[in-house]
N, C-alpha and C positions, 0 to 999 in steps of 0.2 A: 205313176198310175193314177187314173182318174178316181173321183169319189166313188163312182158306181162301177160294177162289173156286170154288164148286161149282155155284152157281145165280145167275141174274140177281138173285134176291131177296137175295143176300148184299151187294148194293149198295143205296144209297138214290139218290134222284133226283140230288142234288148230286154224289155220287161218280161216277155215270154221266157226267154232263155234264163233270166235271173230267177223267175219263179220255178222253172224246172230244176235249176241248180239248187235252190233252197229246198225244194221238195225232196231231192236226193239226200241232202244233208240231214233233213228231218227224219227221213226214213231210216238212215243209219244210226242216228243218235236222238231218238225221240225225247228222252228224258231231259236233254239239254234245254228243251223248249217248254218244260212242264209248267212254267209260271208266266209264259209270254203274254197270255191274255187274262191274267189274274184280275178278278172283279169285273170282267167284261161279259156282256150278255148278247146273245144272238137270238132274235125272234124269227121263227120259221113259220111260214104260211103256205099251206098246201091246198090248192084247188084240185090237184090230181093226187092219187094215191102214190106212195113212195116207199121203197125199201132201202136201196143203197143211198139215195140222197139224204133221207132223214137220218139213217144210222151214221153215215160218214160225217155229216155236219155236227150231229149231237156228240158223237165220240170225239171228234176233233176238238170241239170247244172244251169238253171235259178234260181231255189230255193236255190242253194248253192252259188249264187252270181257270177256265171260264165256265159259262153256263149257257145252255140252250133251252128255249121254251117253244113248244110246238102248239100251234093253233089246231085244235081238233076240228073235224069236218063240220060239226054242227054248231060250234060255239063262236066261230069267227065273225068278223063284222059283216061279211057279205050275206051270211045266213040271217042276221038280224036287221039288215037294211041300213046299217050305219054308213055315213058318208065317207068315201075313200080319203078325201082331203083331211077330214077330222081325224081319222084313224092313223094316217101317216104321221100327222103332227104329234099325236099322243104317243105313238111308238117311239118317235124320235126323242121324246122327253124321258122315256123309260130305258131304252136299250141302246146298244153301241153299233149293232149291225142288224140288217133286216134281209133275210133270204126268202124268196118267193118261188114257188113252183106252180105255174099258171097255165091256162089254156091259151091266153092271148098275150102276145108280146106288148101290146098297147097297155095292158094292166101294169106290167113292169115299168114302162116308161112313165106312167102316171105316178107310180110310187117313187120313182127316182126324182121326178119333178117336185114332189111334195115333201119327201123325207129330207131331214137334215143330217141323216146318218147314211153310211154306205148301204146301197141296195145291191143284192147279189142275185143273179139268175140261176135258180135251181133247175130250170128247164122251162121253155116256152115253145110256142108253135114255130118260132123262127130259129132258135138256137139252143144249144146245150153246152155252154163254154167250159164249164168245169170238167165235163166228160172229155172234151177235146184236149184239155191240158193233161188229163190222166192218160189219154191215148198216146200223146206224143212223148210223155215221160216213159211209158211202156216201150214204145218203139226205140227211143233213145237207149234204154237199158239193154235191149236185145239186139238191135241192128245198128245203133248209131243213127245219125241224121244225115250223113253224107252218102251220096250215090244209092239212095233207097227209093224204091217204088212202092207206093201204097195204092191198093185197089180197093174201091168201095163198090159193092154190088147190091142193088135193091132199090129201096125207096129214098129218094133224095130229099129227105125231110130235115128236121131240126138238127139231128146228130150229124148228118152228112154236111149240112151247111157249115157248122163249126169246124168239123174235121177238114173240109175243103179250105176254109180260111186259114187255119193254123198251119196246115201243110204249106200252102202257098207263101205265107208270110215268112216261113223258115226255109224256103227254097227247096221243099221236099216235093217231088213229083207225085201227083195223085191222078189216078185214072178212075173215072166214075161210070159205071155201067147201069143205066136206068132206062125203063121204057119211056116213050114219049109222054109228056104231060106230068111226069113224075121226077123231073130233073131238079137238082138243087138250084137255089137262087144265085145264078152266076152274076147277077147285077150287083151283088155285094162286093165282087172283086174289082179292084182297080185294073186298068189296062196293064200295068206293070206285073200284077200277080197272075193274070190269066195264062201266061206262058207255062205255068207250073200245073195247069189243070187241063185234063183231057176228058171230054164227054163222049160217050158212045152208047148205042142201044144194044151192043153185042157184049154179053158178059164174058165170053171167052177172050175177046179182044181186050177188055178191061183188065183181066187178071193175067194176061200174058207177061211172063217174066217178072211178076210181082214178088216182092219180098214180104209183103203183108197183105192179107185179104181180110176185109172188114165187111160185116153186114149188120143190119138192125131189123127189128120187127117190121112186118109189112102192115100191121094193123096197130098203129099207135093209139093211145088213149084218146077217146073222142071220135075215133073213126070206125068204131065197131060195126056201125050200120053198113059199111062198105066191105065187110069181111069176105063174102063170097066172090064179089067182083074182083077184089084185090088178089085173092088166091089165084084166080085164073090168069090175071095179068102178070103176076110176079113169079109164078112157079118156074118159068125158064131161067130165073135169076137165082134159084136156090144154090147155096154154097154146099157142094158135095165133093166126094173124092174125085169124081170125074172132072169137075171144073178145076179143082186144085192141080190137076195134072198140067194145066197150061201155065201155072206159076212156077217160080223157082223151086228146086227140090227142098230147100230149107225154109220154105214159106211158113209164116206163123198166121194163125187165124185169130181174129179179134171180133168181139161183140160186146155192146155196152150193157146188155142184159136189161130186163128179162128176155129170155129167148123162147121162142115157140119151136121146140125141137121137131125136126122133120117137116118144117115149113120153110122158113128162110134159110135154115141150116140143118143138116142131118145130125142126128145124135152121134153118129160115128165121128164126124168132124169136131163138133164142139166138145165132146168128151175125149177126143184123141190127143196124142202127144204134141200135135202142132198147135193146139189151142192154148192161148195165154189169157183167157178171159178172167181168170181169178186174180192173176197178177195185175191185170188192167183194172179190175174192180177195187183191189186194195189201194191202188195208186190214187183213187179218188180221195181217200183220206188224207194222203200226204200233200197233194196239190191244194186241197182246200185249206189245210193248215197253213201252207205257204202264202196263199192269198190273204187269209184272215190276219196273219202276222204282218204282212206288208201293209195292209190297210190300217191295221191296229196302230202302227207306228205313227200314222198321221193323226190319229185321234187321241193319243195318250197324253 
């Protein structure tokens, strides 16, 4: 594994599978790893508000015997105008890991260039790699990873980019239904990986015979000014009971949360028996522990 984890592409297939396996072991026997990161510190920087990312990282560090520190909204270096290079070097002298949730992926790359410690992507405008690891862990638990079709419907933004990449790297077929100009960044895929990805503008075609149907918010943080426009564009892509009729009978529904109920997904679906969103959310904790432990072995 590389020093930094900014993208699913920072891992190879074996490393992804190893992390998923370790995540499962940690989930079954968490106390076995209660001192794995003893005396280690994670600094967390948030440009965007966070619930699951902050809680899961902070709790992960605590349960692994370490400590997490959160930069509050108004006290971090950007608010005071401090130079990013200087901040990165100072954090590297204090902490063992740095996790950032940012608006621009370029900010993450700058941190990775300047920091001497591992830099982790807690979400950027390009990717959400920890979410993708949790997604595949959940799919593996419920469906396995062989002969599975994943369908993603809606906005092909950061979550979709990472999900597309990790599915293709593990040989899992993914069909993505998005309106024009809202597709994921297929240029991230190598020619070898493109065979696992299908793009369509038709949501019914995307979910046809799917084992997993996934969606995300249509209005990501920073895009609030486009709300009315996006609702009109994406409403045909709402995941509802009628759309799920085109999927397999035992289809499961996934969402990375937070969800806007009765927008990208109906309340009936996300709160129904097919929904596994809370299992999916829990698995963020386990995959993050697995990545932190893996990186921690390199710096111990």
